[in-house]
C-alpha positions in Angstrom: -31.1 15.5 -9.2 -30.1 15.3 -12.5 -31.2 12.2 -14.4 -28.9 9.5 -13.9 -28.1 10.4 -10.5 -27.6 7.7 -7.8 -28.3 7.9 -4.2 -27.2 5.4 -1.9 -29.3 5.9 1.8 -27.2 4.6 4.2 -30.2 5.4 7.1 -32.7 3.2 4.7 -33.2 0.2 8.1 -34.1 3.3 9.7 -36.7 4.9 7.6 -34.0 6.8 5.3 -32.8 10.2 4.4 -34.8 10.3 1.1 -38.4 10.5 0.8 -38.7 7.8 -1.8 -35.9 5.1 0.1 -37.4 1.9 0.4 -35.4 -0.1 2.9 -33.2 -3.2 1.2 -34.5 -2.4 -2.5 -33.5 -0.2 -5.1 -35.9 2.3 -6.8 -35.8 4.6 -9.7 -37.7 7.6 -9.9 -37.5 10.7 -12.8 -33.8 8.4 -13.9 -32.8 8.9 -10.5 -31.6 4.8 -8.9 -32.2 5.3 -5.2 -30.1 2.4 -3.3 -32.1 1.5 0.1 -29.3 -1.3 1.2 -29.6 -3.3 4.3 -26.8 -3.7 6.9 -24.6 -2.0 4.4 -21.4 -2.2 6.9 -21.5 -6.1 7.5 -20.6 -5.7 3.8 -17.4 -4.1 3.6 -15.2 -6.1 5.7 -15.5 -8.6 3.0 -15.2 -5.9 0.3 -12.0 -4.7 2.0 -11.1 -8.0 1.4 -11.3 -8.8 -1.7 -9.8 -5.5 -2.7 -6.7 -6.1 -0.7 -6.1 -9.4 -2.0 -6.9 -8.2 -5.7 -4.5 -5.8 -4.9 -1.7 -7.4 -3.1 -2.0 -10.4 -5.9 -1.5 -7.7 -8.8 1.3 -5.6 -7.0 3.3 -9.6 -6.8 2.1 -10.2 -10.3 3.7 -6.7 -11.5 7.3 -7.7 -9.3 7.8 -10.9 -10.7 8.9 -11.8 -14.4 8.7 -15.4 -15.3 8.4 -16.8 -11.9 11.2 -14.9 -10.6 11.3 -11.6 -8.8 12.4 -8.8 -11.3 13.0 -5.0 -9.9 12.8 -3.2 -12.8 13.6 0.2 -10.6 13.3 2.3 -14.0 9.2 1.5 -13.3 8.0 3.8 -10.8 5.6 1.3 -8.7 8.8 -0.6 -8.3 11.4 2.0 -7.4 8.6 3.7 -5.2 7.4 0.6 -3.0 10.7 -0.2 -2.6 11.8 1.1 1.3 14.7 -0.9 1.9 17.6 -2.9 0.5 20.3 -5.0 2.2 19.3 -3.9 5.8 19.4 0.4 4.5 16.4 2.3 4.0 16.4 3.1 0.8 13.2 5.2 0.1 14.1 8.9 0.3 10.6 9.9 2.4 11.3 7.2 4.5 14.8 8.2 5.1 13.8 12.0 6.0 11.2 10.5 8.4 14.0 8.1 10.2 16.4 11.4 10.2 18.7 9.5 8.4 20.2 11.8 5.4 20.0 11.6 1.8 21.6 9.1 -0.6 24.3 10.2 -2.1 23.2 11.6 -6.1 20.4 10.0 -8.0 20.9 6.9 -9.0 20.5 6.1 -13.2 16.9 4.7 -14.1 16.9 1.0 -13.2 20.0 0.8 -11.1 20.0 -0.4 -7.6 21.4 1.3 -4.8 24.5 -0.6 -3.7 24.3 -2.5 -0.6 25.2 -1.1 2.4 29.4 -1.5 4.6 28.4 -4.3 6.7 30.7 -2.6 9.6 28.0 -1.0 11.6 24.3 -1.3 12.0 21.7 0.8 10.5 21.1 3.4 13.4 17.4 3.4 12.9 17.1 -0.2 13.1 19.5 0.1 15.7 16.9 2.4 17.8 14.0 -0.4 16.7 15.3 -3.1 18.1 17.0 -1.2 21.6 12.9 -0.4 21.7 12.3 -4.1 20.9 15.2 -5.1 23.8 17.2 -7.0 21.4 20.4 -6.2 19.9 21.1 -5.3 16.3 22.3 -8.1 14.4 25.0 -7.1 11.1 25.6 -9.7 8.4 27.6 -9.9 5.7 27.0 -10.0 2.3 28.5 -12.1 -0.1 31.4 -11.0 -2.2 30.8 -9.5 -5.3 27.4 -9.0 -5.3 25.6 -5.3 -5.1 
């Protein structure tokens, strides 16, 4: 192996897959680092939870400006993670997966899609509500809001 390489021997507890592995130890031989962790699987949930929490906190921090929600659709992260707005599916790939027609025309950078009309429920939401055994609820929006 090239100098500076690292081997993580996942079978270290059972003798290892590398001749130089020592269970529970880190060995450096010929400028190659060999890790022999014990019960590595037990550490995964803890680290996965830490990673998820850090990602979620970073994402929410990205959406907040001075403690207020700020949806800048000119920003790719915000735009590509918005799935619905005002009860309407606004993410094009999700709309396609649900069998909904594309939204009319591209929006200018930073523009929020308009709120949908409130005269009829979203067909996808109606299907989900029917599957759940409840009727969809239609709510109206305040005058002068988008």
